[in-house]
C-alpha positions in Angstrom: -63.6 9.1 -3.1 -63.4 12.0 -0.6 -62.7 15.5 -1.8 -59.3 15.4 -0.1 -58.5 12.2 -1.8 -59.5 13.6 -5.2 -57.4 16.7 -4.5 -54.4 14.5 -3.7 -54.9 12.5 -6.9 -55.1 15.8 -8.9 -51.9 17.1 -7.3 -50.1 13.8 -8.0 -51.2 13.8 -11.6 -50.3 17.5 -12.0 -46.9 16.8 -10.5 -46.3 13.9 -12.9 -47.3 16.1 -15.8 -45.1 19.0 -14.6 -42.1 16.8 -14.1 -42.5 15.2 -17.6 -42.8 18.6 -19.2 -39.7 19.7 -17.3 -37.6 16.7 -18.3 -38.6 17.2 -21.9 -37.6 20.9 -21.8 -41.1 22.2 -22.1 -40.5 24.8 -19.4 -43.5 27.0 -19.9 -45.9 24.0 -19.5 -43.9 22.7 -16.6 -44.0 26.0 -14.8 -47.8 26.3 -15.3 -48.3 22.8 -13.8 -46.0 23.5 -10.8 -47.8 26.7 -10.1 -51.2 25.0 -10.3 -50.0 22.5 -7.7 -48.8 25.3 -5.4 -52.1 27.0 -5.8 -53.8 23.8 -4.5 -51.1 23.1 -1.8 -49.0 26.1 -1.0 -46.3 24.1 0.9 -46.0 21.2 -1.7 -42.2 20.7 -1.3 -41.5 18.8 -4.6 -43.3 21.4 -6.6 -41.4 24.2 -4.8 -38.0 22.4 -5.3 -38.4 21.7 -9.0 -40.0 25.0 -9.8 -37.0 26.6 -8.1 -34.7 24.5 -10.4 -36.8 25.6 -13.4 -36.7 29.3 -12.5 -32.9 29.0 -12.2 -32.8 27.5 -15.7 -34.8 30.5 -16.9 -32.4 32.9 -15.4 -34.5 33.9 -12.4 -31.9 32.6 -9.9 -32.9 34.4 -6.7 -36.5 33.5 -7.0 -35.5 29.9 -7.8 -33.2 29.6 -4.8 -35.8 31.0 -2.5 -38.2 28.3 -3.5 -35.6 25.5 -3.2 -34.7 26.7 0.4 -38.4 26.8 1.2 -38.8 23.2 -0.1 -35.9 22.1 2.1 -37.7 23.5 5.1 -41.0 21.7 4.2 -39.6 18.2 3.7 -37.2 15.7 5.2 -33.6 16.1 4.0 -33.0 14.6 0.6 -29.6 14.0 -0.9 -30.7 14.7 -4.5 -32.3 18.0 -3.5 -29.2 19.0 -1.6 -27.1 18.2 -4.7 -29.5 20.2 -6.9 -29.2 23.2 -4.5 -25.4 22.9 -4.5 -25.5 22.8 -8.4 -27.6 25.9 -8.6 -25.5 27.8 -6.1 -22.3 26.7 -7.9 -23.7 27.9 -11.2 -24.4 31.2 -9.6 -20.8 31.5 -8.4 -21.8 31.1 -4.7 -19.2 28.5 -4.0 -19.1 29.1 -0.2 -22.8 28.1 0.0 -22.5 25.3 -2.6 -19.9 23.4 -0.6 -22.1 22.9 2.5 -25.0 21.8 0.3 -22.9 19.1 -1.2 -21.6 18.2 2.3 -25.2 17.8 3.5 -25.9 15.6 0.5 -23.0 13.4 1.5 -24.2 13.2 5.1 -27.2 11.5 3.6 -25.5 9.4 0.9 -21.8 9.2 1.6 -21.0 6.5 -1.0 -21.9 8.7 -4.0 -19.0 9.4 -6.3 -20.7 12.2 -8.2 -21.5 14.1 -4.9 -17.8 13.8 -3.9 -16.8 15.1 -7.4 -19.2 18.1 -7.0 -17.7 18.9 -3.6 -14.2 18.7 -5.2 -15.3 21.3 -7.8 -16.7 23.6 -5.1 -13.5 23.3 -3.0 -11.4 23.9 -6.1 -13.4 27.0 -6.9 -12.8 28.3 -3.4 -9.1 27.8 -3.8 -9.0 24.9 -1.4 -6.8 22.7 -3.5 -5.9 20.0 -0.9 -9.5 19.6 0.2 -10.6 19.4 -3.5 -8.0 16.7 -4.2 -9.1 14.8 -1.1 -12.8 14.9 -2.3 -11.8 13.8 -5.8 -9.9 10.8 -4.5 -12.8 10.0 -2.2 -15.0 9.9 -5.3 -12.6 7.3 -6.9 -12.8 5.2 -3.7 -16.5 4.7 -4.5 -16.2 4.6 -8.3 -12.7 4.2 -9.7 -14.2 4.8 -13.2 -15.8 8.2 -12.3 -14.9 10.2 -15.4 -15.7 13.6 -13.8 -13.6 12.9 -10.8 -10.6 11.8 -13.0 -10.9 14.9 -15.0 -11.2 17.1 -11.9 -8.1 15.5 -10.4 -6.1 15.9 -13.6 -7.0 19.6 -13.7 -6.2 20.1 -10.0 -2.7 18.5 -10.3 -2.1 20.5 -13.5 -2.9 23.6 -11.5 -0.3 22.6 -9.0 2.3 22.1 -11.7 2.5 18.3 -11.1 2.5 17.1 -14.7 3.1 13.5 -13.7 0.0 13.1 -11.6 -2.1 15.2 -13.9 -1.1 13.0 -16.9 -1.8 9.9 -14.8 -5.4 10.9 -14.2 -5.8 12.1 -17.8 -4.7 8.6 -18.9 -6.9 6.9 -16.5 -9.8 8.8 -17.9 -8.8 8.2 -21.5 -8.6 4.4 -21.3 -12.1 4.1 -20.0 -14.5 2.5 -22.5 -15.9 3.1 -24.9 -12.7 3.1 -27.0 -14.5 3.7 -30.3 -13.5 7.0 -32.0 -10.4 7.4 -29.8 -6.9 7.7 -31.2 -5.4 4.2 -31.0 -2.0 5.6 -30.6 -3.0 7.8 -27.7 -4.9 4.9 -26.2 -1.8 2.7 -26.3 0.4 5.5 -24.9 -2.1 6.0 -22.1 -2.0 2.3 -21.1 1.9 2.5 -21.4 1.9 5.5 -19.1 -0.2 3.6 -16.6 2.2 0.6 -16.7 -0.4 -1.6 -18.4 1.8 -3.0 -21.2 -0.4 -6.0 -22.1 -3.3 -3.6 -22.8 -1.1 -1.2 -24.7 0.1 -4.1 -26.9 -3.4 -5.4 -27.4 -4.5 -1.9 -28.7 -1.7 -2.1 -31.3 -2.6 -5.7 -32.1 -6.2 -4.7 -32.8 -4.9 -1.7 -34.8 -2.8 -4.0 -37.0 -5.9 -6.2 -37.6 -7.6 -3.1 -39.1 -4.5 -1.6 -40.7 -2.0 -4.4 -41.5 1.5 -3.2 -41.6 0.8 0.3 -40.2 4.3 1.5 -39.2 3.5 3.0 -35.9 1.2 0.1 -34.8 3.9 -2.4 -35.9 6.8 -0.8 -34.1 4.9 0.0 -30.9 3.4 -3.5 -30.7 6.9 -4.9 -30.7 7.9 -2.3 -28.1 5.0 -2.9 -25.7 5.1 -6.7 -26.2 8.8 -6.8 -25.5 9.6 -8.5 -28.8 13.2 -8.6 -30.1 14.2 -5.9 -32.6 17.4 -4.6 -34.3 16.3 -1.3 -35.6 13.3 1.0 -36.0 11.6 0.7 -39.4 12.3 3.7 -41.7 8.6 4.3 -42.4 8.0 4.6 -38.7 10.7 7.3 -38.4 9.3 9.2 -41.4 5.7 9.1 -40.2 6.4 9.7 -36.6 8.6 12.7 -37.0 6.7 14.2 -39.9 3.7 14.2 -37.5 5.8 15.6 -34.6 7.8 18.2 -36.5 5.5 21.2 -36.0 5.6 20.9 -32.2 8.8 18.9 -31.8 11.0 21.6 -30.2 8.5 22.7 -27.6 7.4 19.2 -26.7 11.0 18.0 -26.2 12.3 21.0 -24.2 9.2 22.0 -22.3 7.6 18.6 -21.5 10.6 16.2 -21.6 13.2 18.6 -20.2 15.3 17.7 -23.1 19.0 18.5 -22.7 20.6 16.9 -25.8 22.1 20.1 -27.3 23.4 21.3 -23.9 25.0 17.9 -23.2 26.7 17.8 -26.7 27.9 21.4 -26.2 29.6 20.6 -22.9 31.3 17.5 -24.4 32.5 19.3 -27.4 33.9 22.1 -25.3 35.7 19.6 -23.2 37.1 17.6 -26.1 37.5 19.9 -29.1 38.0 23.4 -27.7 40.2 25.4 -30.0 40.1 22.8 -32.8 40.3 24.1 -36.4 36.9 24.3 -38.2 36.0 21.2 -40.2 33.2 19.8 -42.3 30.5 18.7 -39.9 27.6 16.3 -40.5 24.5 16.6 -38.2 23.2 13.1 -38.8 19.5 12.9 -38.0 19.4 16.7 -37.6 15.7 16.9 -36.9 14.5 20.5 -36.6 18.0 21.7 -36.1 18.2 22.0 -32.3 22.0 21.2 -32.5 22.9 23.6 -35.2 23.9 26.4 -32.9 26.0 24.0 -30.9 27.8 22.5 -33.9 28.3 25.7 -35.9 31.4 26.9 -34.0 33.3 23.8 -35.0 32.1 23.9 -38.6 33.7 25.1 -41.8 30.6 23.7 -43.4 27.6 22.3 -41.6 25.4 19.7 -43.4 22.3 18.2 -42.0 20.4 15.1 -43.0 17.2 13.5 -41.8 14.6 11.1 -43.0 11.6 13.4 -42.3 10.8 16.1 -44.9 8.8 18.1 -42.3 11.7 18.1 -39.9 14.0 19.3 -42.6 11.6 22.1 -43.4 12.0 23.4 -39.8 15.8 22.8 -39.9 16.0 25.1 -42.9 15.2 28.0 -40.6 18.7 27.6 -39.1 21.1 29.7 -41.1 24.1 27.7 -39.8 23.4 24.8 -42.2 25.2 25.1 -45.5 23.2 22.1 -46.9 20.3 19.9 -45.9 19.3 16.6 -47.4 16.6 14.0 -47.0 18.6 10.8 -46.4 19.3 7.8 -44.2 22.4 8.5 -42.1 24.1 5.2 -42.8 23.5 5.3 -46.5 24.7 9.0 -46.7 27.9 8.4 -44.7 28.8 5.3 -46.9 28.2 7.5 -50.0 30.5 10.3 -48.8 33.8 8.7 -47.7 36.4 10.8 -45.9 34.2 13.9 -46.1 33.8 15.0 -42.5 36.0 16.0 -39.6 33.1 15.7 -37.2 29.9 13.6 -37.3 27.2 14.3 -34.6 24.3 11.9 -33.9 22.3 13.4 -31.0 19.2 11.3 -30.2 19.7 9.2 -33.3 21.1 5.9 -32.1 18.1 5.5 -29.7 16.4 4.3 -33.0 19.1 1.8 -33.8 19.4 -1.5 -31.9 22.6 -2.9 -33.4 25.3 -0.1 -33.7 27.8 -1.8 -36.0 26.3 -0.5 -39.2 26.2 3.1 -38.0 29.7 3.1 -36.5 31.1 1.4 -39.6 29.5 4.0 -41.9 30.8 6.8 -39.6 34.4 5.5 -40.0 34.0 5.6 -43.8 32.7 9.2 -43.7 35.2 10.5 -41.2 38.7 11.8 -42.2 41.6 10.4 -40.4 41.6 11.9 -36.9 38.0 13.0 -37.3 35.5 12.7 -34.4 32.2 11.1 -33.8 30.0 12.5 -31.0 26.7 10.7 -30.2 24.2 9.9 -27.4 22.4 6.7 -26.4 20.0 5.7 -23.7 21.6 3.4 -21.2 20.2 -0.1 -20.5 19.8 -0.7 -16.8 19.7 -4.5 -17.2 22.0 -6.9 -18.9 20.8 -8.4 -22.2 22.6 -11.0 -24.3 22.4 -8.8 -27.4 23.7 -5.7 -25.5 20.6 -3.7 -26.3 16.8 -4.0 -26.3 13.8 -2.2 -27.5 12.2 -0.3 -24.5 8.5 0.1 -24.2 9.0 3.8 -25.0 9.7 2.7 -28.6 13.4 3.7 -28.2 16.4 1.4 -27.9 18.6 1.2 -24.8 22.2 0.1 -25.0 24.6 -1.4 -22.5 27.8 0.6 -22.0 29.9 -2.4 -22.6 28.2 -3.0 -25.9 28.7 0.6 -27.1 32.5 0.3 -26.2 32.7 -3.1 -28.0 31.1 -1.7 -31.2 33.3 1.3 -31.2 36.4 -0.8 -30.8 35.4 -3.2 -33.6 34.7 -0.3 -35.9 38.2 1.2 -35.3 37.0 4.2 -33.2 38.8 5.2 -30.0 36.8 6.6 -27.2 38.1 10.0 -26.2 35.5 11.1 -23.6 32.4 9.4 -22.2 29.9 10.7 -19.7 26.7 9.4 -18.2 24.1 12.0 -18.7 20.3 12.1 -18.7 19.0 13.7 -21.9 15.3 13.7 -21.1 12.8 13.1 -18.3 10.0 10.6 -18.9 7.2 9.9 -16.3 9.0 12.3 -14.0 12.1 10.1 -14.0 15.4 11.0 -15.7 16.1 8.6 -18.5 19.7 7.3 -18.1 22.0 8.2 -21.0 25.5 8.2 -22.3 27.3 10.8 -24.4 30.4 9.7 -26.2 33.2 11.5 -28.1 35.2 9.1 -30.2 38.1 9.5 -32.7 38.9 7.7 -36.0 
């Protein structure tokens, strides 16, 4: 073997040793080997490049960048090296230099989703939101399951205030395997948000195999699978709203643009302005969002709910004269002719058939008393007059609501079509009704 051949072999062995030390985190040993190589071959580009990366890792950024730039001049363009340079520049906050490095890498390997994601990050850091979104979407063209790109796009749309698109990308990221260790409820909700009902139902089906009879899994399996249902199980209501109670008000108002109390207020002012105060029942009072709306009409204001945690929050509203943990239908049947006004805001969305509730309301109301309530409107005709929507809430046909009121002996005084909430950036159609016994 010639001396030059032996030298080349020694350099190759030294580089392998240096790279292995570097990959294992033995930076001192790696630096020693890289410098040995450069002592033997001053312009050895791989040693220059990776020593530059190493020096950056050790906090010697400028020295490292100088070596990486030198390596680029001593070797043909390499996509990985351009990406490494971009990453070091990005980490140093030099975003204006990082973006061209990523672009050069893409010139060499355009179908690389990670490179497009890195460019998106640099563009975002430069405040170039549209260019960042375009780069993130380009990443998904090459790899629809690129987790980093999905997260990047979710953050970009959140930055723009577009909750719908941000949530869409968050859900796309969340449903990617592996599913182990992820909340099954959130996994099912994510599939629902993406319009993938079969997958959402399958998540709940698997959940039920592991936890037979779980109230949330049982109810939401029926909702996602489109199974017939007449009511929401009590244990679902208790568990769901006990879990939600601590953040219920902010989630409803901030994220769902919830308008239930405002809609009730407008209807009461239109139909009961100037009426003498009466005993009022806030049926399904939740955290007490409607207490300020109902109080002006109340001689006494009582609230009932199935969720103890919701009632704990409702107790903060001084307008209530009494609060009780109870089922609305059972409570009204047990208190005949007690109330001049019964309010059920966002309650009947958890009842399919309405005859039981209206019948109990008639029992609880004094002659001439009023019932005010809201429902979500069905946009399609169903033989039953209602159906369980994939949201887990019931939707009712207007004709069915009118029929049930008439059969219960309640006369409709006022009715308005109003949206009480926004879901998936679309107003959910609703109905608010004031009826009289």
